[in-house]
Every structure is written in structure tokens, then in C-alpha cells.
N, CA, C and O of each residue as an XYZ file, in Angstrom:
752
protein
N      22.487     -1.188    -18.756
C      22.332     -2.611    -18.566
C      21.019     -2.955    -17.862
O      20.298     -3.856    -18.289
N      20.709     -2.223    -16.769
C      19.462     -2.483    -16.046
C      18.272     -2.224    -16.958
O      17.293     -2.969    -16.933
N      18.356     -1.172    -17.758
C      17.279     -0.865    -18.685
C      17.079     -2.009    -19.681
O      15.940     -2.343    -20.008
N      18.169     -2.616    -20.170
C      18.053     -3.755    -21.088
C      17.410     -4.957    -20.419
O      16.577     -5.632    -21.025
N      17.788     -5.231    -19.172
C      17.184     -6.345    -18.429
C      15.689     -6.094    -18.270
O      14.869     -6.983    -18.500
N      15.345     -4.861    -17.872
C      13.939     -4.527    -17.676
C      13.159     -4.701    -18.973
O      12.079     -5.291    -18.979
N      13.707     -4.188    -20.066
C      13.019     -4.282    -21.350
C      12.882     -5.725    -21.812
O      11.813     -6.132    -22.266
N      13.941     -6.491    -21.703
C      13.888     -7.877    -22.178
C      12.951     -8.741    -21.353
O      12.154     -9.501    -21.904
N      13.043     -8.628    -20.032
C      12.234     -9.503    -19.195
C      10.778     -9.064    -19.155
O       9.875     -9.849    -19.449
N      10.557     -7.813    -18.792
C       9.186     -7.370    -18.596
C       8.491     -7.000    -19.899
O       7.421     -7.530    -20.199
N       9.077     -6.110    -20.668
C       8.371     -5.634    -21.850
C       8.251     -6.693    -22.933
O       7.281     -6.679    -23.691
N       9.187     -7.595    -23.029
C       9.158     -8.539    -24.142
C       8.665     -9.925    -23.759
O       8.145    -10.640    -24.616
N       8.807    -10.322    -22.526
C       8.463    -11.689    -22.171
C       7.321    -11.769    -21.165
O       6.165    -11.998    -21.520
N       7.675    -11.577    -19.917
C       6.718    -11.804    -18.834
C       5.470    -10.943    -18.965
O       4.352    -11.448    -18.867
N       5.654     -9.657    -19.185
C       4.515     -8.749    -19.309
C       3.596     -9.149    -20.454
O       2.378     -9.211    -20.287
N       4.168     -9.415    -21.596
C       3.347     -9.755    -22.765
C       2.660    -11.106    -22.592
O       1.512    -11.279    -23.002
N       3.358    -12.059    -21.988
C       2.757    -13.384    -21.776
C       1.578    -13.307    -20.805
O       0.547    -13.941    -21.030
N       1.724    -12.537    -19.732
C       0.608    -12.411    -18.794
C      -0.549    -11.628    -19.410
O      -1.711    -11.933    -19.141
N      -0.248    -10.629    -20.228
C      -1.321     -9.887    -20.914
C      -2.097    -10.818    -21.840
O      -3.324    -10.740    -21.912
N      -1.393    -11.691    -22.546
C      -2.041    -12.669    -23.433
C      -2.883    -13.652    -22.616
O      -3.983    -14.024    -23.024
N      -2.355    -14.071    -21.457
C      -3.093    -14.989    -20.579
C      -4.424    -14.375    -20.149
O      -5.471    -15.015    -20.252
N      -4.380    -13.122    -19.663
C      -5.617    -12.471    -19.218
C      -6.581    -12.247    -20.374
O      -7.791    -12.393    -20.205
N      -6.071    -11.900    -21.526
C      -6.921    -11.730    -22.706
C      -7.634    -13.027    -23.041
O      -8.826    -13.018    -23.350
N      -6.924    -14.133    -22.983
C      -7.496    -15.440    -23.329
C      -8.519    -15.917    -22.309
O      -9.392    -16.718    -22.645
N      -8.431    -15.443    -21.074
C      -9.317    -15.927    -20.009
C     -10.344    -14.893    -19.545
O     -10.981    -15.074    -18.508
N     -10.502    -13.837    -20.289
C     -11.452    -12.786    -19.944
C     -12.882    -13.238    -20.246
O     -13.121    -13.908    -21.251
N     -13.823    -12.878    -19.389
C     -15.241    -13.179    -19.620
C     -16.057    -11.914    -19.378
O     -15.574    -10.960    -18.769
N     -17.294    -11.915    -19.859
C     -18.164    -10.749    -19.645
C     -18.424    -10.525    -18.159
O     -18.423     -9.387    -17.690
N     -18.647    -11.612    -17.420
C     -18.879    -11.491    -15.972
C     -17.640    -10.923    -15.289
O     -17.742    -10.017    -14.461
N     -16.472    -11.453    -15.636
C     -15.228    -10.953    -15.058
C     -14.999     -9.494    -15.374
O     -14.571     -8.727    -14.512
N     -15.281     -9.105    -16.602
C     -15.132     -7.701    -16.999
C     -16.030     -6.813    -16.150
O     -15.596     -5.758    -15.686
N     -17.276     -7.228    -15.941
C     -18.207     -6.441    -15.124
C     -17.724     -6.326    -13.679
O     -17.742     -5.240    -13.099
N     -17.298     -7.436    -13.109
C     -16.839     -7.439    -11.713
C     -15.596     -6.579    -11.548
O     -15.530     -5.740    -10.649
N     -14.605     -6.788    -12.422
C     -13.341     -6.076    -12.248
C     -13.404     -4.622    -12.690
O     -12.545     -3.829    -12.303
N     -14.392     -4.255    -13.486
C     -14.607     -2.838    -13.792
C     -15.074     -2.109    -12.534
O     -14.638     -0.992    -12.256
N     -15.964     -2.749    -11.777
C     -16.426     -2.156    -10.514
C     -15.274     -2.058     -9.521
O     -15.085     -1.017     -8.891
N     -14.506     -3.127     -9.378
C     -13.363     -3.110     -8.446
C     -12.356     -2.040     -8.855
O     -11.839     -1.316     -8.005
N     -12.078     -1.939    -10.144
C     -11.128     -0.948    -10.637
C     -11.589      0.474    -10.322
O     -10.762      1.360    -10.104
N     -12.897      0.696    -10.295
C     -13.448      2.018    -10.003
C     -12.986      2.539     -8.637
O     -12.846      3.748     -8.454
N     -12.749      1.640     -7.682
C     -12.313      2.056     -6.345
C     -10.866      2.544     -6.324
O     -10.365      2.953     -5.276
N     -10.198      2.505     -7.466
C      -8.867      3.095     -7.620
C      -8.878      4.309     -8.527
O      -7.830      4.912     -8.757
N     -10.056      4.687     -9.054
C     -10.199      5.851     -9.936
C     -10.203      7.144     -9.132
O     -10.676      7.176     -7.995
N      -9.681      8.195     -9.719
C      -9.698      9.489     -9.048
C     -11.131      9.969     -8.821
O     -11.396     10.695     -7.863
N     -12.070      9.561     -9.711
C     -13.464      9.988     -9.572
C     -14.093      9.441     -8.291
O     -15.030     10.036     -7.757
N     -13.586      8.320     -7.800
C     -14.041      7.791     -6.516
C     -13.162      8.297     -5.378
O     -13.663      8.692     -4.325
N     -11.850      8.282     -5.595
C     -10.922      8.555     -4.501
C     -10.874     10.014     -4.071
O     -10.664     10.295     -2.891
N     -11.061     10.938     -4.986
C     -11.068     12.348     -4.586
C     -12.220     12.640     -3.614
O     -11.979     13.212     -2.551
N     -13.466     12.264     -3.948
C     -14.540     12.466     -2.964
C     -14.314     11.661     -1.678
O     -14.611     12.144     -0.586
N     -13.790     10.436     -1.804
C     -13.521      9.621     -0.611
C     -12.491     10.311      0.281
O     -12.631     10.333      1.504
N     -11.464     10.869     -0.339
C     -10.429     11.566      0.428
C     -11.019     12.796      1.121
O     -10.713     13.068      2.282
N     -11.861     13.531      0.406
C     -12.496     14.708      1.011
C     -13.380     14.312      2.195
O     -13.414     15.013      3.207
N     -14.086     13.203      2.073
C     -14.916     12.706      3.181
C     -14.033     12.334      4.369
O     -14.332     12.708      5.503
N     -12.953     11.604      4.118
C     -12.048     11.204      5.197
C     -11.450     12.433      5.876
O     -11.423     12.514      7.104
N     -10.972     13.388      5.082
C     -10.393     14.611      5.650
C     -11.453     15.365      6.456
O     -11.166     15.858      7.547
N     -12.668     15.455      5.929
C     -13.751     16.119      6.660
C     -14.056     15.437      7.976
O     -14.219     16.102      8.998
N     -14.136     14.123      7.963
C     -14.388     13.376      9.198
C     -13.252     13.565     10.202
O     -13.499     13.755     11.393
N     -12.031     13.513      9.729
C     -10.895     13.727     10.623
C     -10.936     15.127     11.232
O     -10.639     15.307     12.413
N     -11.300     16.100     10.432
C     -11.365     17.474     10.913
C     -12.457     17.634     11.977
O     -12.214     18.190     13.048
N     -13.648     17.145     11.673
C     -14.773     17.353     12.584
C     -14.739     16.433     13.800
O     -15.383     16.725     14.808
N     -14.009     15.341     13.725
C     -13.855     14.437     14.874
C     -12.597     14.780     15.673
O     -12.193     14.030     16.561
N     -11.991     15.907     15.353
C     -10.819     16.424     16.044
C      -9.620     15.463     16.000
O      -8.903     15.296     16.987
N      -9.426     14.846     14.849
C      -8.249     14.019     14.584
C      -7.426     14.648     13.464
O      -6.994     13.968     12.533
N      -7.220     15.941     13.570
C      -6.568     16.722     12.525
C      -5.117     16.310     12.293
O      -4.550     16.597     11.239
N      -4.526     15.647     13.261
C      -3.112     15.257     13.155
C      -2.843     14.335     11.975
O      -1.698     14.224     11.535
N      -3.878     13.665     11.447
C      -3.704     12.748     10.320
C      -3.896     13.428      8.954
O      -3.509     12.869      7.927
N      -4.479     14.604      8.938
C      -4.874     15.232      7.673
C      -3.659     15.573      6.796
O      -3.617     15.191      5.627
N      -2.691     16.277      7.344
C      -1.526     16.681      6.541
C      -0.734     15.470      6.055
O      -0.413     15.399      4.869
N      -0.402     14.502      6.938
C       0.357     13.345      6.432
C      -0.405     12.507      5.407
O       0.192     12.007      4.454
N      -1.711     12.349      5.591
C      -2.511     11.616      4.608
C      -2.452     12.327      3.271
O      -2.214     11.702      2.237
N      -2.667     13.621      3.291
C      -2.666     14.408      2.060
C      -1.296     14.359      1.373
O      -1.214     14.183      0.157
N      -0.240     14.511      2.142
C       1.105     14.460      1.567
C       1.441     13.070      1.019
O       2.105     12.954     -0.011
N       0.988     12.028      1.696
C       1.225     10.658      1.229
C       0.581     10.448     -0.134
O       1.218      9.930     -1.052
N      -0.663     10.842     -0.266
C      -1.400     10.650     -1.517
C      -0.832     11.540     -2.627
O      -0.639     11.081     -3.752
N      -0.570     12.794     -2.317
C      -0.032     13.709     -3.339
C       1.344     13.241     -3.811
O       1.627     13.265     -5.009
N       2.190     12.820     -2.890
C       3.523     12.329     -3.260
C       3.418     11.116     -4.173
O       4.101     11.042     -5.195
N       2.570     10.175     -3.809
C       2.386      8.967     -4.625
C       1.912      9.328     -6.031
O       2.432      8.810     -7.019
N       0.940     10.200     -6.114
C       0.408     10.595     -7.414
C       1.430     11.376     -8.236
O       1.515     11.203     -9.452
N       2.197     12.225     -7.580
C       3.197     13.021     -8.290
C       4.296     12.122     -8.872
O       4.698     12.301    -10.021
N       4.773     11.174     -8.096
C       5.809     10.257     -8.587
C       5.261      9.411     -9.736
O       5.972      9.153    -10.707
N       4.019      8.984     -9.633
C       3.388      8.233    -10.716
C       3.303      9.077    -11.981
O       3.609      8.604    -13.075
N       2.889     10.316    -11.826
C       2.816     11.238    -12.959
C       4.178     11.378    -13.633
O       4.281     11.312    -14.858
N       5.214     11.571    -12.834
C       6.566     11.689    -13.388
C       6.982     10.409    -14.102
O       7.561     10.458    -15.187
N       6.689      9.273    -13.499
C       7.035      7.986    -14.109
C       6.355      7.787    -15.449
O       6.990      7.343    -16.406
N       5.083      8.107    -15.531
C       4.350      7.949    -16.790
C       4.968      8.811    -17.889
O       5.083      8.380    -19.036
N       5.358     10.013    -17.533
C       5.928     10.916    -18.534
C       7.401     10.642    -18.807
O       7.924     11.053    -19.842
N       8.058      9.969    -17.913
C       9.456      9.606    -18.131
C       9.563      8.390    -19.043
O      10.364      8.382    -19.978
N       8.745      7.348    -18.772
C       8.862      6.093    -19.507
C       8.052      6.059    -20.807
O       8.429      5.349    -21.740
N       6.966      6.799    -20.886
C       6.128      6.844    -22.101
C       5.741      5.440    -22.577
O       5.728      5.180    -23.780
N       5.437      4.563    -21.676
C       5.092      3.192    -22.056
C       3.644      3.125    -22.505
O       2.741      3.574    -21.799
N       3.432      2.570    -23.670
C       2.079      2.444    -24.204
C       1.312      1.351    -23.467
O       1.901      0.419    -22.920
N       0.015      1.481    -23.462
C      -0.854      0.494    -22.820
C      -0.847     -0.812    -23.610
O      -0.520     -0.827    -24.797
N      -1.208     -1.904    -22.945
C      -1.325     -3.180    -23.676
C      -2.399     -3.082    -24.763
O      -3.352     -2.310    -24.652
N      -2.223     -3.866    -25.789
C      -3.247     -3.952    -26.831
C      -4.444     -4.732    -26.286
O      -4.294     -5.515    -25.348
N      -5.596     -4.531    -26.847
C      -6.809     -5.274    -26.525
C      -7.315     -5.031    -25.107
O      -7.872     -5.936    -24.486
N      -7.128     -3.822    -24.592
C      -7.677     -3.461    -23.295
C      -9.203     -3.381    -23.403
O      -9.748     -3.121    -24.475
N      -9.864     -3.604    -22.297
C     -11.325     -3.560    -22.271
C     -11.825     -2.151    -22.553
O     -12.814     -1.978    -23.266
N     -11.160     -1.148    -22.008
C     -11.540      0.226    -22.295
C     -10.294      1.065    -22.520
O      -9.191      0.695    -22.117
N     -10.491      2.192    -23.166
C      -9.386      3.059    -23.580
C      -8.965      3.960    -22.430
O      -9.784      4.666    -21.841
N      -7.687      3.924    -22.123
C      -7.088      4.855    -21.165
C      -6.296      5.883    -21.971
O      -5.740      5.552    -23.018
N      -6.240      7.101    -21.503
C      -5.624      8.160    -22.289
C      -4.182      8.466    -21.901
O      -3.465      9.128    -22.652
N      -3.750      7.989    -20.730
C      -2.373      8.277    -20.332
C      -1.487      7.047    -20.518
O      -1.947      5.998    -20.969
N      -0.230      7.191    -20.171
C       0.716      6.093    -20.340
C       0.500      5.021    -19.275
O      -0.226      5.220    -18.301
N       1.147      3.889    -19.489
C       0.902      2.701    -18.693
C       1.772      2.559    -17.448
O       1.294      2.087    -16.417
N       3.022      2.951    -17.526
C       3.983      2.661    -16.454
C       4.307      3.907    -15.662
O       4.738      4.908    -16.235
N       4.108      3.866    -14.357
C       3.556      2.838    -13.470
C       2.041      2.966    -13.354
O       1.457      3.954    -13.799
N       1.418      1.968    -12.760
C      -0.033      1.975    -12.584
C      -0.439      2.954    -11.483
O      -0.048      2.804    -10.325
N      -1.224      3.948    -11.862
C      -1.730      4.903    -10.882
C      -2.713      4.262     -9.919
O      -2.754      4.621     -8.742
N      -3.508      3.311    -10.413
C      -4.461      2.622     -9.547
C      -3.739      1.841     -8.448
O      -4.129      1.894     -7.282
N      -2.685      1.117     -8.829
C      -1.927      0.338     -7.842
C      -1.241      1.268     -6.846
O      -1.214      0.996     -5.646
N      -0.694      2.358     -7.351
C      -0.011      3.324     -6.482
C      -0.961      3.893     -5.453
O      -0.682      3.858     -4.255
N      -2.073      4.413     -5.912
C      -2.986      5.090     -5.002
C      -3.699      4.104     -4.083
O      -4.075      4.455     -2.965
N      -3.884      2.872     -4.550
C      -4.520      1.864     -3.693
C      -3.699      1.664     -2.426
O      -4.247      1.634     -1.325
N      -2.396      1.527     -2.581
C      -1.551      1.334     -1.395
C      -1.447      2.626     -0.589
O      -1.566      2.595      0.636
N      -1.229      3.748     -1.248
C      -1.039      5.011     -0.527
C      -2.296      5.405      0.243
O      -2.220      5.690      1.439
N      -3.442      5.425     -0.417
C      -4.674      5.890      0.240
C      -5.244      4.851      1.192
O      -5.446      5.132      2.374
N      -5.505      3.644      0.680
C      -6.123      2.631      1.534
C      -5.180      2.184      2.643
O      -5.632      1.845      3.738
N      -3.880      2.178      2.375
C      -2.914      1.834      3.416
C      -2.910      2.864      4.534
O      -2.896      2.508      5.712
N      -2.922      4.144      4.164
C      -2.942      5.186      5.201
C      -4.280      5.200      5.934
O      -4.330      5.448      7.138
N      -5.346      4.938      5.217
C      -6.661      4.864      5.858
C      -6.679      3.728      6.885
O      -7.230      3.886      7.974
N      -6.083      2.592      6.545
C      -5.991      1.474      7.487
C      -5.189      1.883      8.722
O      -5.556      1.548      9.848
N      -4.114      2.595      8.505
C      -3.285      3.085      9.612
C      -4.108      3.978     10.547
O      -4.040      3.836     11.768
N      -4.877      4.889      9.971
C      -5.723      5.778     10.785
C      -6.704      4.954     11.615
O      -6.851      5.176     12.816
N      -7.372      4.004     10.967
C      -8.351      3.180     11.686
C      -7.702      2.397     12.820
O      -8.251      2.321     13.919
N      -6.543      1.819     12.558
C      -5.841      1.056     13.597
C      -5.460      1.966     14.762
O      -5.616      1.581     15.921
N      -4.968      3.156     14.470
C      -4.599      4.099     15.532
C      -5.819      4.557     16.330
O      -5.783      4.593     17.560
N      -6.896      4.906     15.631
C      -8.081      5.417     16.323
C      -8.801      4.336     17.122
O      -9.396      4.613     18.164
N      -8.742      3.109     16.629
C      -9.385      1.996     17.339
C      -8.431      1.333     18.332
O      -8.757      0.308     18.929
N      -7.252      1.929     18.502
C      -6.241      1.457     19.451
C      -5.913     -0.019     19.250
O      -5.915     -0.814     20.190
N      -5.630     -0.358     17.989
C      -5.237     -1.702     17.543
C      -6.357     -2.741     17.620
O      -6.129     -3.919     17.345
N      -7.555     -2.313     17.989
C      -8.694     -3.232     17.978
C      -9.050     -3.514     16.516
O      -9.093     -2.592     15.702
N      -9.297     -4.742     16.190
C      -9.616     -5.173     14.818
C      -8.441     -4.991     13.851
O      -8.641     -4.947     12.637
N      -7.228     -4.885     14.380
C      -6.048     -4.628     13.549
C      -5.922     -5.636     12.416
O      -5.702     -5.241     11.272
N      -6.056     -6.925     12.704
C      -5.869     -7.937     11.659
C      -6.979     -7.899     10.626
O      -6.738     -8.145      9.444
N      -8.192     -7.592     11.063
C      -9.299     -7.464     10.117
C      -9.064     -6.277      9.187
O      -9.262     -6.385      7.977
N      -8.644     -5.149      9.748
C      -8.380     -3.952      8.948
C      -7.259     -4.221      7.947
O      -7.370     -3.858      6.776
N      -6.192     -4.849      8.401
C      -5.062     -5.151      7.512
C      -5.484     -6.121      6.418
O      -5.132     -5.933      5.253
N      -6.237     -7.156      6.782
C      -6.678     -8.155      5.803
C      -7.562     -7.530      4.731
O      -7.372     -7.781      3.541
N      -8.522     -6.721      5.148
C      -9.426     -6.068      4.187
C      -8.640     -5.116      3.288
O      -8.891     -5.052      2.084
N      -7.701     -4.384      3.858
C      -6.894     -3.444      3.074
C      -6.049     -4.180      2.042
O      -6.003     -3.780      0.879
N      -5.382     -5.247      2.457
C      -4.562     -6.025      1.523
C      -5.437     -6.602      0.416
O      -5.030     -6.618     -0.746
N      -6.617     -7.069      0.757
C      -7.539     -7.618     -0.242
C      -7.961     -6.543     -1.247
O      -7.968     -6.793     -2.452
N      -8.309     -5.363     -0.764
C      -8.706     -4.262     -1.655
C      -7.561     -3.894     -2.597
O      -7.763     -3.756     -3.803
N      -6.363     -3.737     -2.042
C      -5.198     -3.364     -2.845
C      -4.901     -4.435     -3.895
O      -4.647     -4.120     -5.057
N      -4.935     -5.692     -3.479
C      -4.649     -6.791     -4.414
C      -5.704     -6.863     -5.517
O      -5.367     -7.066     -6.684
N      -6.963     -6.700     -5.158
C      -8.034     -6.760     -6.158
C      -7.967     -5.602     -7.147
O      -8.237     -5.782     -8.334
N      -7.612     -4.423     -6.666
C      -7.487     -3.280     -7.583
C      -6.354     -3.536     -8.572
O      -6.520     -3.309     -9.770
N      -5.218     -4.002     -8.092
C      -4.101     -4.318     -8.988
C      -4.458     -5.411     -9.978
O      -4.159     -5.305    -11.167
N      -5.104     -6.470     -9.479
C      -5.506     -7.577    -10.348
C      -6.515     -7.117    -11.389
O      -6.478     -7.562    -12.536
N      -7.424     -6.218    -10.986
C      -8.440     -5.728    -11.927
C      -7.804     -5.025    -13.118
O      -8.296     -5.124    -14.242
N      -6.709     -4.317    -12.867
C      -6.038     -3.598    -13.950
C      -5.411     -4.574    -14.949
O      -5.366     -4.305    -16.149
N      -4.930     -5.706    -14.438
C      -4.371     -6.745    -15.306
C      -5.487     -7.455    -16.062
O      -5.386     -7.676    -17.269
N      -6.537     -7.804    -15.355
C      -7.648     -8.527    -15.964
C      -8.288     -7.723    -17.088
O      -8.637     -8.267    -18.136
N      -8.436     -6.430    -16.858
C      -9.066     -5.557    -17.860
C      -8.112     -5.209    -19.005
O      -8.517     -4.601    -19.996
N      -6.855     -5.596    -18.860
C      -5.886     -5.406    -19.935
C      -5.393     -3.987    -20.104
O      -4.881     -3.635    -21.167
N      -5.535     -3.159    -19.073
C      -5.097     -1.769    -19.188
C      -3.687     -1.552    -18.633
O      -3.130     -0.460    -18.752
N      -3.110     -2.603    -18.023
C      -1.752     -2.526    -17.495
C      -1.046     -3.858    -17.659
O      -1.669     -4.912    -17.786
N       0.273     -3.773    -17.651
C       1.132     -4.948    -17.573
C       1.462     -5.217    -16.108
O       1.276     -4.354    -15.250
N       1.952     -6.420    -15.835
C       2.327     -6.781    -14.465
C       3.373     -5.813    -13.909
O       3.264     -5.390    -12.758
N       4.371     -5.461    -14.693
C       5.411     -4.552    -14.197
C       4.850     -3.171    -13.867
O       5.374     -2.491    -12.986
N       3.798     -2.748    -14.556
C       3.145     -1.469    -14.241
C       2.552     -1.513    -12.831
O       2.717     -0.586    -12.038
N       1.863     -2.608    -12.546
C       1.204     -2.768    -11.246
C       2.255     -2.919    -10.141
O       2.124     -2.312     -9.078
N       3.282     -3.714    -10.382
C       4.329     -3.899     -9.372
C       5.050     -2.586     -9.080
O       5.343     -2.283     -7.923
N       5.335     -1.811    -10.114
C       5.966     -0.501     -9.912
C       5.028      0.424     -9.133
O       5.473      1.174     -8.264
N       3.739      0.369     -9.444
C       2.766      1.166     -8.692
C       2.730      0.777     -7.225
O       2.663      1.639     -6.349
N       2.776     -0.525     -6.959
C       2.811     -0.995     -5.573
C       4.070     -0.489     -4.861
O       4.015     -0.101     -3.695
N       5.184     -0.498     -5.560
C       6.445     -0.035     -4.970
C       6.375      1.459     -4.648
O       6.772      1.879     -3.561
N       5.878      2.249     -5.577
C       5.757      3.691     -5.361
C       4.767      3.982     -4.234
O       5.041      4.793     -3.349
N       3.615      3.311     -4.278
C       2.615      3.502     -3.229
C       3.137      3.109     -1.863
O       2.896      3.808     -0.879
N       3.855      1.988     -1.793
C       4.427      1.527     -0.522
C       5.472      2.507     -0.005
O       5.509      2.806      1.189
N       6.311      3.001     -0.889
C       7.336      3.966     -0.483
C       6.698      5.241      0.055
O       7.114      5.754      1.094
N       5.701      5.747     -0.641
C       5.002      6.955     -0.187
C       4.306      6.707      1.147
O       4.321      7.563      2.032
N       3.700      5.534      1.286
C       3.010      5.192      2.527
C       3.997      5.112      3.689
O       3.735      5.655      4.762
N       5.115      4.447      3.486
C       6.110      4.317      4.552
C       6.614      5.693      4.979
O       6.730      5.972      6.172
N       6.909      6.543      4.016
C       7.364      7.899      4.346
C       6.275      8.648      5.110
O       6.565      9.344      6.083
N       5.019      8.506      4.671
C       3.905      9.155      5.367
C       3.731      8.647      6.785
O       3.450      9.430      7.693
N       3.893      7.350      6.989
C       3.754      6.777      8.331
C       4.891      7.224      9.241
O       4.663      7.552     10.405
N       6.111      7.238      8.719
C       7.251      7.700      9.514
C       7.059      9.170      9.892
O       7.292      9.564     11.035
N       6.633      9.974      8.915
C       6.401     11.391      9.173
C       5.316     11.569     10.241
O       5.450     12.412     11.127
N       4.261     10.790     10.157
C       3.179     10.890     11.128
C       3.669     10.529     12.523
O       3.431     11.262     13.483
N       4.352      9.398     12.627
C       4.836      8.934     13.932
C       5.843      9.921     14.527
O       5.851     10.147     15.737
N       6.670     10.494     13.699
C       7.750     11.344     14.197
C       7.281     12.774     14.518
O       7.710     13.366     15.508
N       6.399     13.318     13.670
C       6.099     14.747     13.796
C       4.661     15.096     14.168
O       4.401     16.214     14.611
N       3.730     14.173     14.001
C       2.333     14.553     14.171
C       1.614     13.895     15.349
O       0.598     14.412     15.814
N       2.119     12.780     15.830
C       1.440     12.097     16.929
C       2.036     12.512     18.267
O       3.246     12.675     18.423
N       1.146     12.670     19.205
C       1.565     12.990     20.578
C       1.398     11.716     21.388
O       0.281     11.380     21.781
N       2.477     11.006     21.642
C       2.422      9.719     22.337
C       2.162      9.846     23.829
O       2.043      8.830     24.514
N       2.073     11.045     24.345
C       1.860     11.245     25.789
C       0.405     11.073     26.169
O       0.081     10.970     27.352
N      -0.468     11.042     25.190
C      -1.902     10.922     25.484
C      -2.279      9.506     25.816
O      -3.447      9.226     26.089
């Protein structure tokens, strides 16, 4: 029954209508802008970024964040991989560029929350809550723009992005709980 509701609402109505909306309102300028924004959710950017963050944490003697950050990102990516192979959902028609894997859930949305969310957490902890609202605002903006870019470029449906946000949020929450419970020394 839940599968029928999901298929009827998302795959047949809402998802397709929003894909048509973005297709009808796409422009060359928008494509250029959102291609750049989407790049910040690509593995080609995030793998080196993650290595830089891990390196900085290691050399600045903040090693306590390395394992939970790595596990948060790997868990998010692994669940996304399983979801793509479980659902086998094809990409929307008329995408700006060709993607080779399945559509559901969005890996960009997943990793945006998992990586950038955990990075925000690290910054807030290291800066002792200084600039907390600025860090949170910038992180939410980055995550929202990456998700929106995937819709604008026509490579995902809304339900793909929402599922990615859910997976990324779940992985992030587990990573934060694990960090607070097992890796931080609150006596300092």
C-alpha cells in the first residue's frame, strides 16, 4: 500500500509536474550557475575536500572528529548506493547532462547534509559556538542550493532530493550522537 501511495503521488504526479516546471523555466544562465553549485556535491570535489578536512584535523590535533566524520559520510553514501540499486529509478527525461546511475535517492542531497552538516558541527565545536548562527545559515544555504541545483538541472525528482536529505540527516544525527557520546572529552 505504501509503495502504491509513493508511486502514485511522487512518480506520477508531483515529481513529474515539478520536473516539467523546471524544464519550462530553465535558462542558459541558470544552467551555468546551478552546474557550478551542483559541483560542490560531486565526489570529484568532496573527496579532495574531505581529505583536506581530515588532514587539517589530524595536524591541528583535533583527531577526535576524524573517525565520526568519516563514518558519517561513508554511511550516508553506502545507504544511498543501496537505495539506488534497490529502487532502480530512472532519471528524469530532458536532464541537462547525462548521469550514469539511478535517480533515487539523490547522492548530492545525501552527501550535502552528511558532509557539510558535520563540517558545520566541527566548526561550531572548535569555535566554541562563536559564529554558530552564521555557520548554520551558510550550511543550510549550501545544502538547499545543492538540492535545488539537482532539480533545476533535471537530473533528479523532488522525492529523490527529499529522500537524500532524509538519509543524509539520519547519518548526520547518528554521527553527531556517536561523536558526543564516544569521542568528545567534556572535561576539557
